[in-house]
N, CA, C and O of each residue as an XYZ file, in Angstrom:
700
protein
N       1.894      5.087     -4.343
C       2.589      4.294     -5.336
C       3.508      5.170     -6.176
O       4.587      4.741     -6.584
N       3.077      6.394     -6.429
C       3.916      7.286     -7.234
C       5.235      7.589     -6.524
O       6.293      7.590     -7.153
N       5.175      7.846     -5.223
C       6.396      8.146     -4.464
C       7.314      6.928     -4.430
O       8.531      7.071     -4.547
N       6.753      5.743     -4.271
C       7.557      4.520     -4.270
C       8.138      4.261     -5.659
O       9.302      3.879     -5.788
N       7.334      4.467     -6.687
C       7.805      4.261     -8.061
C       8.998      5.160     -8.359
O       9.958      4.736     -9.004
N       8.936      6.387     -7.895
C      10.044      7.316     -8.114
C      11.327      6.781     -7.476
O      12.396      6.848     -8.082
N      11.224      6.254     -6.264
C      12.400      5.728     -5.552
C      12.939      4.450     -6.192
O      14.135      4.170     -6.103
N      12.069      3.677     -6.834
C      12.481      2.411     -7.448
C      12.783      2.536     -8.939
O      13.150      1.556     -9.588
N      12.629      3.736     -9.475
C      12.891      3.933    -10.895
C      11.861      3.274    -11.791
O      12.182      2.848    -12.900
N      10.628      3.187    -11.321
C       9.554      2.551    -12.099
C       8.672      3.606    -12.745
O       8.489      4.695    -12.203
N       8.136      3.278    -13.889
C       7.118      4.129    -14.500
C       5.918      3.241    -14.806
O       6.062      2.059    -15.122
N       4.746      3.830    -14.706
C       3.513      3.067    -14.878
C       3.074      3.078    -16.333
O       3.261      4.056    -17.056
N       2.491      1.969    -16.735
C       1.892      1.867    -18.071
C       0.589      1.089    -17.930
O       0.372      0.356    -16.965
N      -0.247      1.272    -18.905
C      -1.517      0.544    -18.914
C      -1.547     -0.364    -20.125
O      -1.366      0.073    -21.262
N      -1.777     -1.634    -19.855
C      -1.935     -2.584    -20.954
C      -3.339     -2.448    -21.523
O      -4.285     -2.139    -20.800
N      -3.462     -2.677    -22.798
C      -4.750     -2.601    -23.464
C      -5.750     -3.540    -22.802
O      -5.442     -4.707    -22.561
N      -6.925     -3.046    -22.514
C      -8.040     -3.805    -21.925
C      -7.813     -4.238    -20.474
O      -8.496     -5.144    -19.998
N      -6.884     -3.623    -19.772
C      -6.656     -3.929    -18.361
C      -7.080     -2.737    -17.514
O      -6.927     -1.586    -17.924
N      -7.611     -3.019    -16.331
C      -8.119     -1.941    -15.469
C      -7.134     -1.608    -14.343
O      -7.516     -1.459    -13.183
N      -5.867     -1.497    -14.718
C      -4.848     -1.096    -13.761
C      -3.631     -0.555    -14.499
O      -3.444     -0.787    -15.693
N      -2.817      0.169    -13.753
C      -1.517      0.611    -14.229
C      -0.484     -0.247    -13.517
O      -0.640     -0.562    -12.338
N       0.568     -0.624    -14.229
C       1.601     -1.466    -13.630
C       2.973     -0.904    -13.972
O       3.207     -0.418    -15.079
N       3.859     -0.979    -13.013
C       5.237     -0.558    -13.214
C       6.155     -1.604    -12.613
O       5.765     -2.348    -11.713
N       7.366     -1.653    -13.112
C       8.348     -2.604    -12.601
C       9.553     -1.804    -12.137
O      10.153     -1.050    -12.903
N       9.898     -1.984    -10.857
C      11.051     -1.300    -10.293
C      12.071     -2.306     -9.801
O      11.778     -3.490     -9.636
N      13.265     -1.811     -9.572
C      14.352     -2.666     -9.115
C      14.944     -2.069     -7.849
O      15.703     -1.102     -7.907
N      14.594     -2.648     -6.700
C      15.034     -2.071     -5.431
C      16.533     -2.068     -5.238
O      17.044     -1.260     -4.463
N      17.256     -2.944     -5.915
C      18.710     -2.956     -5.774
C      19.324     -1.608     -6.082
O      20.296     -1.208     -5.441
N      18.769     -0.901     -7.057
C      19.306      0.405     -7.425
C      19.148      1.424     -6.316
O      20.077      2.187     -6.050
N      18.005      1.459     -5.665
C      17.766      2.463     -4.629
C      18.350      2.052     -3.290
O      18.457      2.878     -2.383
N      18.731      0.786     -3.150
C      19.228      0.289     -1.873
C      20.688     -0.141     -1.977
O      21.149     -0.995     -1.220
N      21.397      0.450     -2.908
C      22.814      0.141     -3.019
C      23.095     -1.261     -3.549
O      24.148     -1.825     -3.252
N      22.188     -1.827     -4.316
C      22.424     -3.122     -4.929
C      22.218     -4.312     -4.015
O      22.541     -5.437     -4.397
N      21.687     -4.097     -2.815
C      21.578     -5.178     -1.845
C      20.581     -6.263     -2.232
O      20.639     -7.365     -1.688
N      19.679     -5.981     -3.148
C      18.668     -6.975     -3.499
C      18.848     -7.547     -4.901
O      17.983     -8.272     -5.391
N      19.944     -7.233     -5.536
C      20.174     -7.785     -6.857
C      19.205     -7.243     -7.889
O      18.802     -6.081     -7.831
N      18.836     -8.091     -8.828
C      18.033     -7.620     -9.949
C      16.589     -8.111     -9.900
O      15.911     -8.085    -10.927
N      16.097     -8.555     -8.756
C      14.713     -9.014     -8.648
C      13.768     -7.834     -8.798
O      13.881     -6.859     -8.055
N      12.836     -7.900     -9.745
C      11.920     -6.777     -9.932
C      10.811     -6.760     -8.877
O      10.445     -7.789     -8.309
N      10.303     -5.584     -8.645
C       9.147     -5.366     -7.787
C       8.078     -4.760     -8.685
O       8.322     -3.764     -9.367
N       6.895     -5.362     -8.683
C       5.792     -4.844     -9.482
C       4.952     -3.917     -8.627
O       4.558     -4.267     -7.515
N       4.681     -2.736     -9.152
C       3.821     -1.757     -8.494
C       2.547     -1.657     -9.307
O       2.590     -1.515    -10.530
N       1.415     -1.729     -8.631
C       0.138     -1.760     -9.327
C      -0.791     -0.697     -8.759
O      -0.916     -0.550     -7.543
N      -1.439      0.040     -9.652
C      -2.453      1.010     -9.250
C      -3.762      0.618     -9.938
O      -3.931      0.846    -11.135
N      -4.691      0.025     -9.174
C      -5.985     -0.333     -9.773
C      -6.712      0.916    -10.272
O      -6.643      1.978     -9.652
N      -7.394      0.777    -11.379
C      -8.215      1.855    -11.912
C      -9.691      1.596    -11.657
O     -10.553      2.384    -12.046
N      -9.968      0.478    -10.996
C     -11.346      0.105    -10.683
C     -11.761      0.780     -9.378
O     -10.937      1.402     -8.708
N     -13.016      0.658     -9.023
C     -13.455      1.105     -7.710
C     -12.767      0.236     -6.663
O     -12.479     -0.936     -6.904
N     -12.510      0.822     -5.506
C     -11.828      0.112     -4.425
C     -12.520     -1.221     -4.131
O     -11.852     -2.234     -3.923
N     -13.841     -1.223     -4.114
C     -14.594     -2.432     -3.781
C     -14.391     -3.551     -4.800
O     -14.756     -4.695     -4.531
N     -13.814     -3.243     -5.967
C     -13.562     -4.246     -7.010
C     -12.074     -4.508     -7.211
O     -11.687     -5.113     -8.210
N     -11.248     -4.072     -6.295
C      -9.810     -4.200     -6.496
C      -9.332     -5.654     -6.446
O      -8.246     -5.959     -6.940
N     -10.106     -6.533     -5.871
C      -9.721     -7.943     -5.826
C      -9.562     -8.548     -7.201
O      -8.661     -9.353     -7.432
N     -10.428     -8.167     -8.108
C     -10.341     -8.680     -9.487
C      -9.019     -8.268    -10.121
O      -8.379     -9.064    -10.809
N      -8.612     -7.024     -9.888
C      -7.342     -6.518    -10.423
C      -6.178     -7.290     -9.824
O      -5.275     -7.707    -10.549
N      -6.186     -7.487     -8.511
C      -5.096     -8.192     -7.836
C      -4.990     -9.625     -8.353
O      -3.890    -10.106     -8.625
N      -6.114    -10.302     -8.488
C      -6.097    -11.676     -9.011
C      -5.484    -11.705    -10.412
O      -4.680    -12.585    -10.720
N      -5.858    -10.760    -11.247
C      -5.341    -10.696    -12.618
C      -3.832    -10.435    -12.626
O      -3.102    -11.061    -13.395
N      -3.361     -9.521    -11.782
C      -1.932     -9.205    -11.726
C      -1.130    -10.396    -11.200
O      -0.052    -10.695    -11.713
N      -1.651    -11.070    -10.185
C      -0.955    -12.254     -9.684
C      -0.810    -13.302    -10.789
O       0.247    -13.913    -10.946
N      -1.873    -13.495    -11.537
C      -1.829    -14.467    -12.637
C      -0.799    -14.022    -13.688
O      -0.014    -14.834    -14.179
N      -0.813    -12.746    -14.021
C       0.089    -12.225    -15.056
C       1.559    -12.300    -14.645
O       2.419    -12.607    -15.471
N       1.847    -12.023    -13.379
C       3.237    -11.984    -12.918
C       3.744    -13.323    -12.398
O       4.944    -13.484    -12.174
N       2.838    -14.293    -12.202
C       3.234    -15.594    -11.706
C       3.484    -15.637    -10.207
O       4.136    -16.555     -9.709
N       2.974    -14.661     -9.497
C       3.150    -14.611     -8.044
C       1.932    -15.174     -7.326
O       0.882    -15.392     -7.930
N       2.089    -15.405     -6.029
C       1.003    -15.891     -5.178
C       0.694    -14.805     -4.138
O       1.511    -13.909     -3.929
N      -0.472    -14.873     -3.484
C      -0.823    -13.835     -2.507
C       0.242    -13.601     -1.433
O       0.453    -12.459     -1.026
N       0.907    -14.642     -0.972
C       1.924    -14.482      0.068
C       3.104    -13.623     -0.386
O       3.870    -13.135      0.445
N       3.255    -13.434     -1.699
C       4.343    -12.613     -2.243
C       4.025    -11.123     -2.233
O       4.922    -10.304     -2.434
N       2.778    -10.759     -2.005
C       2.391     -9.368     -2.238
C       2.239     -8.546     -0.959
O       2.046     -9.061      0.142
N       2.339     -7.256     -1.173
C       2.064     -6.258     -0.152
C       0.978     -5.361     -0.716
O       1.142     -4.791     -1.794
N      -0.125     -5.232     -0.001
C      -1.204     -4.339     -0.396
C      -1.076     -3.079      0.454
O      -0.945     -3.160      1.675
N      -1.113     -1.930     -0.185
C      -1.031     -0.657      0.523
C      -2.409     -0.007      0.452
O      -2.978      0.149     -0.628
N      -2.939      0.370      1.618
C      -4.257      0.996      1.645
C      -4.333      2.021      2.773
O      -3.459      2.078      3.638
N      -5.376      2.816      2.751
C      -5.562      3.817      3.792
C      -6.287      3.214      4.987
O      -6.904      2.153      4.893
N      -6.197      3.914      6.111
C      -6.888      3.465      7.312
C      -7.447      4.660      8.066
O      -6.724      5.587      8.431
N      -8.750      4.609      8.287
C      -9.413      5.633      9.097
C      -9.015      5.504     10.570
O      -9.128      6.465     11.331
N      -8.554      4.330     10.967
C      -8.242      4.056     12.369
C      -6.840      4.486     12.781
O      -6.503      4.432     13.964
N      -6.024      4.909     11.830
C      -4.681      5.415     12.145
C      -4.651      6.919     11.894
O      -5.301      7.422     10.978
N      -3.898      7.616     12.709
C      -3.801      9.062     12.535
C      -2.978      9.389     11.288
O      -2.081      8.632     10.918
N      -3.283     10.511     10.644
C      -2.482     10.925      9.484
C      -1.010     11.024      9.885
O      -0.682     11.522     10.962
N      -0.139     10.548      9.016
C       1.282     10.583      9.291
C       1.820      9.283      9.845
O       3.017      9.181     10.115
N       0.965      8.279     10.022
C       1.423      7.005     10.557
C       1.180      5.888      9.551
O       0.373      6.025      8.631
N       1.893      4.780      9.741
C       1.672      3.607      8.905
C       1.951      2.372      9.749
O       2.686      2.429     10.735
N       1.354      1.256      9.347
C       1.510     -0.014     10.056
C       1.618     -1.144      9.027
O       1.013     -1.101      7.956
N       2.405     -2.146      9.390
C       2.528     -3.350      8.564
C       1.911     -4.515      9.313
O       2.180     -4.718     10.497
N       1.084     -5.278      8.616
C       0.542     -6.536      9.144
C       0.921     -7.639      8.164
O       0.939     -7.429      6.952
N       1.219     -8.801      8.699
C       1.649     -9.915      7.850
C       0.493    -10.643      7.195
O       0.650    -11.220      6.119
N      -0.675    -10.621      7.841
C      -1.869    -11.289      7.314
C      -3.043    -10.856      8.159
O      -2.883    -10.097      9.115
N      -4.233    -11.338      7.808
C      -5.391    -11.055      8.644
C      -6.657    -10.859      7.847
O      -6.743    -11.180      6.662
N      -7.635    -10.320      8.543
C      -8.936    -10.066      7.925
C      -8.919     -8.688      7.270
O      -7.900     -7.997      7.270
N     -10.042     -8.312      6.723
C     -10.146     -7.003      6.081
C     -10.272     -5.876      7.095
O      -9.988     -4.721      6.776
N     -10.690     -6.196      8.303
C     -10.893     -5.161      9.314
C     -11.931     -4.142      8.895
O     -11.912     -2.999      9.352
N     -12.845     -4.559      8.019
C     -13.893     -3.656      7.557
C     -13.501     -2.814      6.345
O     -14.335     -2.083      5.812
N     -12.249     -2.903      5.902
C     -11.800     -2.135      4.739
C     -12.287     -2.859      3.484
O     -11.889     -3.996      3.229
N     -13.139     -2.208      2.706
C     -13.800     -2.868      1.576
C     -12.844     -3.313      0.475
O     -13.071     -4.345     -0.157
N     -11.789     -2.559      0.237
C     -10.802     -2.969     -0.756
C     -10.101     -4.252     -0.345
O      -9.919     -5.154     -1.162
N      -9.707     -4.337      0.926
C      -9.079     -5.569      1.423
C     -10.051     -6.737      1.372
O      -9.661     -7.854      1.033
N     -11.315     -6.490      1.705
C     -12.322     -7.559      1.644
C     -12.447     -8.093      0.221
O     -12.561     -9.302      0.019
N     -12.425     -7.207     -0.756
C     -12.510     -7.606     -2.158
C     -11.306     -8.458     -2.553
O     -11.450     -9.453     -3.264
N     -10.126     -8.067     -2.093
C      -8.907     -8.808     -2.424
C      -8.933    -10.186     -1.772
O      -8.638    -11.188     -2.422
N      -9.285    -10.236     -0.500
C      -9.344    -11.519      0.204
C     -10.325    -12.465     -0.477
O     -10.035    -13.649     -0.648
N     -11.477    -11.945     -0.862
C     -12.478    -12.771     -1.538
C     -11.954    -13.251     -2.899
O     -12.168    -14.406     -3.265
N     -11.281    -12.389     -3.641
C     -10.829    -12.734     -4.991
C      -9.657    -13.712     -5.000
O      -9.576    -14.571     -5.878
N      -8.740    -13.588     -4.024
C      -7.574    -14.468     -4.025
C      -7.748    -15.659     -3.090
O      -6.931    -16.580     -3.093
N      -8.816    -15.639     -2.287
C      -9.151    -16.784     -1.454
C      -8.379    -16.904     -0.148
O      -8.424    -17.946      0.504
N      -7.678    -15.857      0.235
C      -6.917    -15.909      1.481
C      -6.615    -14.500      1.988
O      -6.579    -13.539      1.219
N      -6.401    -14.402      3.284
C      -5.952    -13.155      3.895
C      -4.479    -13.236      4.235
O      -3.962    -12.388      4.961
N      -3.797    -14.246      3.719
C      -2.377    -14.441      4.016
C      -1.500    -13.689      3.026
O      -0.833    -14.276      2.174
N      -1.526    -12.372      3.170
C      -0.647    -11.482      2.424
C      -0.404    -10.263      3.301
O      -1.222     -9.922      4.155
N       0.731     -9.615      3.075
C       1.064     -8.442      3.875
C       0.240     -7.246      3.430
O      -0.140     -7.118      2.266
N      -0.023     -6.370      4.399
C      -0.691     -5.121      4.065
C      -0.071     -3.992      4.867
O       0.218     -4.129      6.055
N       0.125     -2.876      4.189
C       0.635     -1.651      4.802
C      -0.534     -0.680      4.823
O      -1.082     -0.329      3.778
N      -0.906     -0.252      6.012
C      -1.972      0.731      6.126
C      -1.351      2.078      6.444
O      -0.474      2.195      7.300
N      -1.825      3.088      5.739
C      -1.343      4.454      5.911
C      -2.489      5.248      6.522
O      -3.590      5.292      5.972
N      -2.225      5.861      7.643
C      -3.264      6.564      8.382
C      -3.796      7.798      7.675
O      -3.037      8.598      7.127
N      -5.122      7.936      7.698
C      -5.760      9.149      7.181
C      -6.648      9.793      8.241
O      -7.180     10.881      8.023
N      -6.814      9.129      9.389
C      -7.674      9.677     10.436
C      -9.140      9.602     10.055
O      -9.495      9.060      9.008
N      -9.986     10.149     10.911
C     -11.436     10.133     10.683
C     -11.964     11.544     10.488
O     -11.409     12.501     11.028
N     -13.032     11.671      9.718
C     -13.647     12.998      9.572
C     -14.326     13.408     10.878
O     -14.576     12.579     11.752
N     -14.614     14.682     10.988
C     -15.255     15.206     12.200
C     -16.620     14.570     12.429
O     -17.001     14.310     13.571
N     -17.358     14.319     11.352
C     -18.702     13.754     11.469
C     -18.754     12.402     10.765
O     -18.262     12.249      9.646
N     -19.350     11.441     11.427
C     -19.411     10.061     10.932
C     -20.005      9.953      9.521
O     -19.544      9.129      8.731
N     -20.982     10.738      9.198
C     -21.648     10.671      7.898
C     -20.816     11.206      6.748
O     -21.262     11.167      5.601
N     -19.631     11.699      7.020
C     -18.786     12.293      5.976
C     -17.650     11.381      5.519
O     -16.742     11.839      4.825
N     -17.679     10.106      5.892
C     -16.553      9.208      5.614
C     -16.259      9.098      4.123
O     -15.107      9.249      3.716
N     -17.264      8.841      3.306
C     -17.025      8.657      1.868
C     -16.409      9.916      1.269
O     -15.412      9.841      0.550
N     -16.985     11.045      1.554
C     -16.471     12.315      1.042
C     -15.042     12.545      1.545
O     -14.174     12.970      0.782
N     -14.803     12.268      2.815
C     -13.492     12.464      3.438
C     -12.422     11.606      2.761
O     -11.318     12.082      2.497
N     -12.744     10.357      2.485
C     -11.785      9.436      1.879
C     -11.478      9.827      0.432
O     -10.337      9.699     -0.010
N     -12.470     10.296     -0.299
C     -12.285     10.585     -1.718
C     -11.686     11.955     -2.012
O     -11.100     12.159     -3.076
N     -11.825     12.888     -1.090
C     -11.307     14.241     -1.332
C      -9.832     14.341     -0.993
O      -9.281     13.507     -0.275
N      -9.202     15.388     -1.531
C      -7.832     15.693     -1.139
C      -7.865     16.159      0.308
O      -8.855     16.748      0.742
N      -6.797     15.904      1.065
C      -6.785     16.337      2.461
C      -6.850     17.851      2.585
O      -6.364     18.584      1.724
N      -7.455     18.300      3.667
C      -7.516     19.734      3.949
C      -6.099     20.258      4.097
O      -5.195     19.520      4.488
N      -5.907     21.518      3.788
C      -4.580     22.128      3.835
C      -3.897     21.905      5.180
O      -2.694     21.649      5.231
N      -4.653     22.002      6.262
C      -4.088     21.840      7.604
C      -3.560     20.432      7.846
O      -2.672     20.246      8.679
N      -4.086     19.438      7.137
C      -3.681     18.043      7.335
C      -2.709     17.543      6.263
O      -2.153     16.452      6.387
N      -2.509     18.332      5.224
C      -1.710     17.878      4.081
C      -0.292     17.447      4.487
O       0.206     16.434      3.996
N       0.350     18.197      5.368
C       1.710     17.867      5.798
C       1.744     16.506      6.497
O       2.660     15.714      6.274
N       0.740     16.236      7.348
C       0.671     14.939      8.020
C       0.482     13.805      7.020
O       1.088     12.743      7.161
N      -0.358     14.029      6.009
C      -0.583     12.997      4.996
C       0.695     12.719      4.224
O       1.041     11.562      3.983
N       1.397     13.775      3.835
C       2.645     13.592      3.098
C       3.698     12.896      3.952
O       4.483     12.098      3.439
N       3.722     13.189      5.247
C       4.634     12.505      6.165
C       4.292     11.002      6.215
O       5.190     10.160      6.248
N       2.992     10.676      6.220
C       2.570      9.276      6.214
C       2.975      8.551      4.948
O       3.387      7.392      4.994
N       2.861      9.229      3.817
C       3.278      8.627      2.546
C       4.775      8.355      2.575
O       5.220      7.275      2.188
N       5.554      9.331      3.034
C       7.011      9.137      3.098
C       7.376      8.010      4.067
O       8.265      7.209      3.776
N       6.698      7.942      5.211
C       6.956      6.849      6.154
C       6.655      5.500      5.508
O       7.405      4.541      5.692
N       5.564      5.423      4.755
C       5.202      4.169      4.091
C       6.251      3.782      3.056
O       6.615      2.610      2.959
N       6.742      4.740      2.286
C       7.782      4.454      1.288
C       9.036      3.937      1.972
O       9.614      2.941      1.539
N       9.456      4.600      3.029
C      10.647      4.167      3.775
C      10.426      2.758      4.337
O      11.323      1.917      4.274
N       9.246      2.505      4.878
C       8.929      1.190      5.440
C       8.940      0.111      4.360
O       9.433     -0.992      4.600
N       8.413      0.405      3.192
C       8.392     -0.585      2.110
C       9.804     -0.870      1.618
O      10.145     -2.024      1.358
N      10.624      0.159      1.487
C      12.014     -0.061      1.080
C      12.759     -0.893      2.131
O      13.570     -1.754      1.788
N      12.481     -0.632      3.396
C      13.074     -1.418      4.479
C      12.582     -2.865      4.431
O      13.353     -3.798      4.657
N      11.304     -3.044      4.139
C      10.731     -4.386      3.990
C      11.462     -5.156      2.891
O      11.805     -6.325      3.068
N      11.693     -4.507      1.779
C      12.387     -5.159      0.668
C      13.832     -5.504      1.024
O      14.353     -6.531      0.589
N      14.471     -4.656      1.807
C      15.881     -4.850      2.142
C      16.100     -5.804      3.311
O      17.031     -6.609      3.296
N      15.221     -5.711      4.343
C      15.515     -6.429      5.576
C      14.386     -7.308      6.098
O      14.581     -8.042      7.067
N      13.218     -7.250      5.482
C      12.128     -8.119      5.891
C      11.162     -7.471      6.865
O      11.405     -6.369      7.357
N      10.060     -8.165      7.139
C       8.966     -7.586      7.914
C       9.252     -7.330      9.388
O       8.708     -6.383      9.955
N      10.085     -8.143     10.021
C      10.314     -7.970     11.464
C      10.876     -6.582     11.768
O      10.422     -5.920     12.701
N      11.842     -6.148     11.001
C      12.450     -4.825     11.228
C      11.436     -3.714     10.985
O      11.388     -2.741     11.738
N      10.632     -3.852      9.946
C       9.615     -2.831      9.642
C       8.611     -2.732     10.787
O       8.276     -1.636     11.238
N       8.141     -3.866     11.245
C       7.149     -3.863     12.316
C       7.747     -3.287     13.600
O       7.063     -2.587     14.346
N       8.999     -3.577     13.851
C       9.684     -3.043     15.021
C       9.764     -1.516     14.981
O       9.564     -0.848     15.995
N      10.056     -0.980     13.813
C      10.267      0.463     13.687
C       9.004      1.261     13.398
O       8.894      2.412     13.822
N       8.047      0.671     12.684
C       6.905      1.461     12.221
C       5.583      1.132     12.906
O       4.628      1.897     12.779
N       5.501      0.033     13.619
C       4.227     -0.339     14.248
C       4.112      0.160     15.681
O       3.107     -0.097     16.344
N       5.119      0.863     16.165
C       5.059      1.393     17.525
C       4.028      2.488     17.612
O       3.800      3.220     16.649
N       3.407      2.601     18.765
C       2.472      3.698     19.014
C       3.266      4.993     18.970
O       4.379      5.069     19.492
N       2.692      6.001     18.351
C       3.388      7.279     18.272
C       3.283      8.021     19.584
O       2.232      8.055     20.223
N       4.387      8.609     19.966
C       4.377      9.378     21.214
C       3.698     10.713     20.991
O       3.689     11.242     19.879
N       3.138     11.243     22.039
C       2.469     12.544     21.920
C       3.467     13.625     22.270
O       3.512     14.100     23.405
N       4.287     14.021     21.269
C       5.309     15.029     21.518
C       4.834     16.410     21.193
O       5.583     17.374     21.350
């Protein structure tokens, strides 16, 4: 969210008694004015991932948007570091944050961008792996994934989901 906020000229603030940070950006500025003055709200929940649905429901109510208007960005153990994928709707796929959001808003009909983080060497290390900073050897791949996600989100705002899915959902070649 920080990398996207920088590109959209947004800064985060916390409202009193709210468990999230929110920023408002204007994609028209970063995309040559192609989207006019429609704001994009960026939200960083401060709650545990498993409780992020409550935050999303509150933000939707505050901004007057519906679930179909939103894009949720989350990590994925099933994608390799450095990759990202866009889905238009669906289930949680076992991701607890998505499950919380689906339960809180009552639908899985919202877009989600998953950014690959890969899997730890040992199955029992998942929680530690997800919460820690990436190992030095993987840091470049993680940063590449963040940049790909930012580019994909900006493309989504400018041209819609079909183009993003065409360019970013392809299987990566083993070069």
